[in-house]
C-alpha positions in Angstrom: 89.5 107.0 106.6 85.7 106.9 106.1 84.3 107.9 102.8 84.3 111.7 102.2 85.1 112.6 105.8 88.9 112.9 106.0 91.7 115.2 105.1 94.8 113.9 103.3 98.1 115.6 104.1 100.8 115.2 101.5 104.2 113.9 102.7 106.7 114.6 99.9 109.8 114.2 102.1 109.8 117.7 103.7 107.4 120.0 105.5 105.7 120.6 108.8 103.6 117.4 108.7 103.2 116.8 112.4 102.1 120.3 113.4 99.7 120.6 110.5 98.2 117.2 111.1 97.8 117.9 114.9 96.0 121.2 114.1 93.6 119.5 111.7 92.9 116.8 114.3 92.4 119.4 116.9 89.4 120.8 114.9 87.9 117.4 114.5 89.3 116.1 111.2 90.3 112.6 110.5 93.8 112.9 109.0 95.8 110.6 106.8 99.4 111.4 105.9 100.0 110.2 102.3 103.2 109.5 100.5 101.6 108.4 97.2 98.5 109.6 95.4 96.8 106.2 95.7 96.8 106.6 99.5 94.5 109.6 99.3 91.5 107.4 98.6 88.1 109.0 99.4 89.5 112.0 101.3 87.3 115.0 101.2 90.2 117.5 101.3 93.9 117.7 100.4 96.6 119.7 102.3 100.1 120.5 101.0 102.3 121.8 103.9 105.8 123.0 103.3 109.0 124.5 104.7 112.3 124.6 102.9 113.3 125.2 99.2 110.8 125.2 96.3 113.1 123.2 94.0 113.2 120.3 96.6 109.5 120.5 97.1 108.6 120.2 93.4 111.2 117.4 93.0 109.6 115.5 95.8 106.1 116.0 94.4 107.3 114.8 91.0 109.0 111.7 92.4 105.8 110.7 94.2 103.5 111.5 91.3 101.7 114.2 93.4 102.5 116.9 90.8 100.0 115.6 88.3 97.6 114.5 91.0 97.5 118.0 92.4 96.9 119.6 89.0 94.0 117.2 88.4 92.6 117.7 92.0 92.6 121.5 91.8 91.3 121.5 88.2 88.3 119.5 89.5 87.7 122.1 92.1 88.1 119.7 95.0 89.0 121.2 98.4 92.7 122.0 98.6 94.8 124.0 101.1 98.5 124.9 100.6 100.5 126.2 103.6 103.6 128.5 103.2 105.8 126.6 100.6 102.5 124.9 99.7 101.4 128.3 98.4 104.5 129.1 96.5 104.7 125.7 94.8 101.4 126.4 93.0 102.9 129.2 90.9 105.1 129.2 87.8 108.6 130.1 88.9 110.7 131.1 91.9 113.8 133.2 92.2 114.9 130.8 95.0 117.4 128.6 93.0 115.8 129.7 89.7 113.3 126.9 90.3 110.1 126.1 88.4 106.9 125.6 90.3 103.9 123.5 89.4 102.4 126.2 87.2 98.9 125.6 88.4 98.4 129.4 89.1 99.9 132.4 87.2 102.7 134.2 88.8 106.1 134.0 90.3 107.8 133.9 93.7 110.4 136.7 94.4 112.6 137.4 97.3 111.7 140.4 99.5 113.7 143.5 98.5 113.3 145.8 101.5 115.2 148.6 103.3 117.9 147.4 105.7 115.7 147.9 108.8 113.4 145.1 107.7 114.9 141.7 108.7 114.7 138.8 106.3 113.2 136.3 106.7 109.9 138.0 107.7 109.3 136.1 110.9 106.7 136.4 113.6 103.1 137.7 114.0 101.6 140.2 111.5 98.1 141.3 110.7 96.4 140.5 107.4 93.6 142.1 105.4 91.1 139.8 103.8 90.0 141.0 100.4 87.3 138.4 99.8 85.2 138.6 103.0 82.6 136.2 101.5 85.2 133.5 101.1 84.2 130.4 103.2 87.8 129.8 104.3 87.8 133.1 106.4 84.2 132.9 107.6 84.0 134.3 111.1 87.3 136.2 110.9 87.5 140.0 110.8 88.2 141.6 107.4 91.2 143.4 108.9 93.4 143.2 111.9 93.6 139.4 112.5 97.1 138.3 113.2 98.9 135.2 111.9 102.4 133.8 112.1 104.8 134.1 109.2 108.2 132.6 108.4 109.4 133.4 104.9 112.0 135.2 102.7 110.0 135.0 99.5 106.7 136.3 98.4 104.2 135.6 95.6 103.4 138.0 92.8 100.5 137.2 90.5 98.9 139.2 87.6 95.5 137.7 88.5 94.3 140.1 91.2 91.1 138.0 91.7 93.2 135.2 93.2 94.3 137.3 96.1 92.4 136.4 99.3 94.6 138.3 101.8 97.4 140.8 101.9 100.0 141.7 104.6 102.3 144.7 105.1 106.0 144.2 105.7 107.9 147.0 104.2 105.6 146.5 101.2 102.2 144.8 100.7 102.4 141.2 99.7 100.1 138.3 99.1 99.3 136.5 102.4 96.7 134.1 100.9 95.0 133.1 97.7 91.6 131.6 96.8 90.0 130.4 93.6 87.0 128.1 93.9 87.9 125.5 96.5 91.6 126.0 96.0 93.1 127.9 99.0 96.7 128.6 100.1 98.3 130.8 102.8 101.7 132.3 103.1 101.3 132.3 106.9 101.2 129.2 109.1 97.8 128.6 110.5 99.1 125.7 112.7 101.4 128.3 114.4 98.7 131.0 114.7 96.8 129.7 117.7 93.1 130.4 117.9 92.7 132.1 114.5 94.7 129.5 112.8 92.6 126.7 114.2 89.5 128.7 113.1 90.8 128.7 109.5 91.6 125.0 109.6 88.1 124.3 111.0 86.6 126.3 108.1 88.6 124.3 105.6 87.4 121.0 107.1 83.8 122.2 106.9 84.4 123.2 103.2 85.7 119.7 102.5 82.9 118.0 104.3 80.3 120.1 102.6 81.8 119.4 99.2 81.8 115.6 99.9 78.1 115.7 101.0 76.9 117.1 97.7 
């Protein structure tokens, strides 16, 4: 991976590594899958994909040393993108298995509590509303009406309203993405969201390359 040009994808023993890596490569990124922090090297951006249970995710990050590495990386405002469970892991606590998260961002993860006509998990295409239209991650996307692919039973709640980059409606409004500085995360799966998802990944790669060039 050449200096400042690549994207490191964290492998902590679970997650949708292949599809995320393929999507990043499809938009021109040089990708390295990393099992330990020392493998990240000079990567310009860091991606945390995820599917499964938060407790297992955090345990895997702790075993590899990526828990502390992630805290330092995000604190330094280096480009980061979390996907699905990679969003939920950033917060303090989850109802799923009464599990603690990394505690990087304020808030908790709660299971959907919806009328019977709404199936759980929330699965399939749904439209989002972007609340920070100037955010570089969503450059070129419409403020409302863009559709992305979701698969989840739990949702983030945060007291820090300024964190919320996007919301979605499924029986109730919920956080679909967050942004703070160069830290971004989505509840939806960009790698499953076809053209719009690739657009978002391309924006992240450009953010990372721009940060590395400074």
